[in-house]
C-alpha atoms as one frame of an Amber mdcrd trajectory, in Angstrom:
protein
 102.066  90.134  87.562 103.028  93.566  85.737 100.948  96.648  85.927  97.712
  95.078  86.650  94.709  97.599  86.399  90.982  97.192  87.231  88.106  99.624
  87.321  84.225  99.350  88.397  82.805 101.904  86.230  84.824 105.222  87.086
  86.036 103.721  90.372  89.781 102.581  90.369  90.129  99.181  92.126  93.414
  98.077  91.093  96.330 100.910  89.892  99.249  99.610  88.281  99.930  96.571
  90.797 103.248  94.639  90.028 104.720  91.852  92.240 105.886  88.320  92.213
 105.826  85.533  94.844 108.652  83.128  95.191 108.045  79.399  95.537 107.239
  78.174  99.030 106.898  81.517 100.638 103.859  82.877 102.409 102.969  86.041
 100.726 100.619  88.620 102.476  98.801  91.344 101.115  97.842  93.883 103.860
  95.182  96.656 103.439  91.978  98.130 104.680  88.642  97.470 103.086  88.601
  99.116  99.671  92.197  98.855  99.135  92.096  96.744  96.265  92.660  93.323
  97.973  89.465  91.669  97.106  89.918  92.706  93.327  93.080  91.099  93.282
  92.268  87.936  94.995  89.262  87.462  92.303  91.509  88.221  89.467  94.104
  85.393  90.760  91.376  82.972  91.475  90.235  83.182  87.911  86.581  84.819
  88.967  87.149  87.868  86.879  89.594  88.573  84.063  92.198  91.467  84.241
  91.538  94.509  82.433  94.949  95.950  82.017  98.430  94.753  82.694  99.602
  90.900  82.666  99.010  88.200  85.217 100.647  84.884  85.260 100.801  81.664
  87.451 103.374  79.183  86.900 103.434  80.601  83.450 100.064  80.461  82.628
  98.170  83.506  81.545  95.115  84.749  83.550  93.325  85.533  80.470  93.928
  82.449  77.784  95.016  79.663  80.090  92.368  79.450  82.654  91.842  75.631
  82.925  95.697  75.480  83.400  95.442  78.240  86.102  92.657  76.502  87.866
  94.431  73.008  87.856  97.606  75.009  89.706  95.840  76.891  92.238  93.908
  76.098  95.557  91.423  78.348  96.665  90.122  79.389 100.259  87.293  81.866
  99.921  86.697  84.433 102.871  82.988  83.307 103.006  82.111  79.613 104.114
  82.004  77.244 101.041  81.324  73.748 103.122  77.840  72.136 102.917  77.224
  72.105 106.648  74.603  68.994 105.810  77.529  67.047 104.600  80.273  65.403
 106.564  84.031  66.767 106.191  84.555  63.569 104.039  81.521  64.219 101.804
  82.581  67.807 101.320  86.084  66.718 100.254  84.353  64.030  97.950  82.384
  66.483  96.148  85.456  68.733  95.730  87.400  65.740  94.222  84.673  65.164
  91.622  85.176  68.797  90.302  88.786  67.904  89.458  87.886  64.446  87.849
  89.124  62.424  90.912  87.364  59.531  92.036  87.752  55.973  93.367  90.478
  54.631  95.317  92.675  57.589  94.515  90.219  60.213  95.774  89.374  58.178
  98.979  93.151  57.812  99.818  93.557  61.816  99.126  90.534  62.574 101.676
  92.170  60.406 104.121  95.398  62.049 103.567  94.172  65.727 103.588  91.874
  65.199 106.434  95.198  63.782 108.403  97.248  66.798 107.131  94.668  69.037
 108.925  94.401  66.864 111.914  90.794  65.889 111.425  90.764  62.135 110.825
  88.759  61.550 113.697  86.185  63.801 112.310  85.877  62.734 108.858  82.467
  61.439 109.313  81.102  64.399 111.460  78.614  66.892 109.806  80.510  70.325
 109.480  77.772  72.085 111.114  78.760  70.308 114.242  82.304  71.662 114.141
  83.836  74.717 115.501  84.869  77.692 113.400  88.500  76.767 113.314  87.779
  73.047 112.560  85.396  73.950 109.849  88.231  76.502 108.478  90.611  73.180
 108.184  88.063  71.432 106.224  88.084  74.533 104.038  92.017  74.119 103.707
  91.701  70.561 102.935  89.288  71.249  99.993  91.716  73.931  98.784  94.605
  71.423  98.917  92.763  68.183  97.610  94.131  68.324  94.016  97.786  69.216
  95.234  98.218  72.617  93.932 101.532  74.398  94.300  99.723  77.724  94.849
  97.047  78.170  97.825  95.076  81.413  97.594  93.297  82.508 100.852  91.056
  85.161 101.201  90.967  86.872 104.723  91.669  83.228 106.153  91.140  84.063
 109.808  87.718  85.216 109.495  85.618  84.103 112.308  88.679  82.288 114.001
  89.656  83.014 117.560  93.232  83.830 118.354  94.470  80.189 118.997  92.749
  78.926 115.667  94.693  81.799 113.872  97.978  80.991 115.368  97.141  77.050
 114.054  96.398  78.340 110.801  99.401  80.306 110.153 101.533  77.477 111.615
  99.888  74.893 109.204 100.772  77.392 106.205 104.466  77.332 107.289 104.352
  73.536 107.550 103.083  73.282 103.930 105.635  75.518 102.817 108.543  73.423
 104.592 107.470  70.108 103.719 105.358  70.534 100.472 106.934  73.754  98.745
 103.563  75.044  98.705 103.257  78.885  97.966 100.553  80.589 100.040  99.176
  84.118  99.060  96.738  85.524 101.501  94.781  88.912 101.837  94.476  90.029
 105.473  93.734  93.236 107.549  95.047  91.527 110.583  98.534  93.057 111.860
  99.432  89.781 113.889  98.628  87.525 110.663 100.695  89.994 108.355 103.539
  89.659 110.720 103.835  86.120 110.339 104.219  86.270 106.582 107.505  85.774
 104.717 107.141  88.938 102.675 104.260  91.392 102.864 102.620  93.820 100.229
 100.893  96.833 101.798  97.818  98.164  99.646  96.103 101.428  99.711  93.398
 102.784  97.442  94.476 100.107  94.861  97.943 100.721  94.812 100.948  98.540
  96.016 102.731 101.189  98.542 105.458  98.876  99.742 106.934  95.154  99.458
 109.303  93.724 101.950 109.582  91.468 104.874 107.767  92.557 107.747 110.978
  93.176 109.671 112.385  95.239 106.900 109.185  97.432 106.828 109.465  98.168
 110.317 113.117  99.086 110.106 112.210 101.752 107.553 110.801 103.951 110.726
 114.030 103.461 112.729 114.166 102.650 116.536 110.990 104.165 118.057 107.698
 105.978 117.447 106.921 108.598 119.996 103.506 109.639 120.753 102.835 112.847
 122.640  99.629 114.350 123.681  98.992 117.996 124.487  96.107 120.477 124.854
  96.840 121.993 121.462  98.467 119.264 119.128  98.622 121.186 115.957 100.340
 124.237 117.318 102.869 121.844 119.682 103.704 119.986 116.478 104.555 123.181
 114.800 106.873 124.232 117.865 108.318 120.640 117.870 109.381 121.187 114.192
 110.949 124.569 114.825 112.817 123.988 118.033 113.886 120.458 117.631 114.211
 119.906 113.813 111.844 117.003 113.856 109.038 116.119 111.502 105.967 115.314
 113.774 102.485 114.405 112.452  99.227 114.905 114.218  97.291 111.264 114.130
  94.589 110.375 115.899  94.543 113.187 118.456  98.156 112.698 119.288 101.293
 113.912 117.782 103.638 111.049 116.358 107.540 111.405 115.844 109.604 108.708
 114.638 113.154 108.562 116.263 116.310 106.279 116.417 116.320 106.800 120.099
 113.061 107.529 121.720 114.057 107.741 125.130 116.489 110.601 124.670 114.142
 112.320 122.443 111.515 112.373 125.044 114.054 113.858 127.609 114.695 116.725
 125.253 111.206 117.261 124.226 110.369 117.492 128.241 113.269 120.002 128.893
 112.404 122.188 125.973 108.573 122.332 126.835 108.137 121.973 130.729 104.591
 121.673 131.665 102.940 121.392 128.277 103.088 117.549 127.613  99.892 115.805
 129.073 101.309 112.292 128.213 104.119 110.761 126.240 104.805 107.162 125.200
 107.616 105.272 123.502 107.256 102.109 121.457 108.702  99.735 118.765 107.670
 100.139 115.425 104.401  97.970 114.430 103.086  97.263 111.068 100.455  99.843
 111.953 103.126 102.420 112.308 104.506 101.388 108.898 101.142 102.172 107.431
 100.943 105.524 109.016 104.616 106.160 107.813 103.624 105.307 104.232 100.179
 106.983 103.890 100.161 109.831 106.797  97.016 107.977 108.573  96.082 105.032
 110.658  94.968 101.867 109.215  91.426 102.082 109.216  91.049 105.912 108.467
  92.294 105.138 105.131  89.643 102.370 104.288  87.500 103.317 101.220  84.672
 101.279 102.053  82.228 100.209  99.633  84.647 100.690  96.673  85.182  96.838
  95.959  82.265  94.413  95.768  82.686  91.333  98.101  84.380  88.341  96.665
  82.000  85.736  95.330  82.619  81.901  95.740  83.197  79.904  92.960  83.790
  76.276  91.987  87.716  75.202  92.167
């Protein structure tokens, strides 16, 4: 996509977003509520048309070639889309009918997809009797039933426990390795974002960074030093003047990025004896990357209410 922009009245939801996903990769869009992820997902899943800019999926334009796009993608919505009064196999059968599948071919695909997500033995169980993780796997099987090459997932770990989240990401990696399926997911979970091949960081409708998780963290350097004092703002000014660093006051603490955090702490303690209440040294995280890029913590940047919730559609 190139220069994608979208407004809801006067509110800017997307502001000139450009990126491309490589075949077979797990591409993540990380951002708090209101960052533009939901609007971007709705455009890519053909729920709403682009307003400005261009967007193509496997060469098909999202304005002019909707049917071709819909055949090429599988969609897993954030909100559950299963009929809980139907079995896993019955949910998949209805999905297959939407794509013109039927007969022996559809039955074969249902068996294949349920086997792929490890639910062959639950094919005839009502989905209301399944755990959240099992239902999410049925959702994945639905999205993959017509064998798309691109799988779109909106906050796919919603409602899952940590073990089910790990299983989900492992399955996406298997899809990439075995079938060459590209996965594009939105997330606000740092541990989920860490598992992506590449990551786009979004804030207020803009794509503020795009790289691998490791490369993003490498931008910060060796360590993040967090210092607490009685007067953080005044102490931060003294740090800058005396030690020549660029501190930031975030979440009632002073934050400094340093290549060698441990030696820096020793310098600070020596320079300001008795003024420090606590100090911590840590390796950079994706949360630190967000602070580095925006100047505030992840959820402080959330512009809640600027995006409507994603609606479900029939794909």
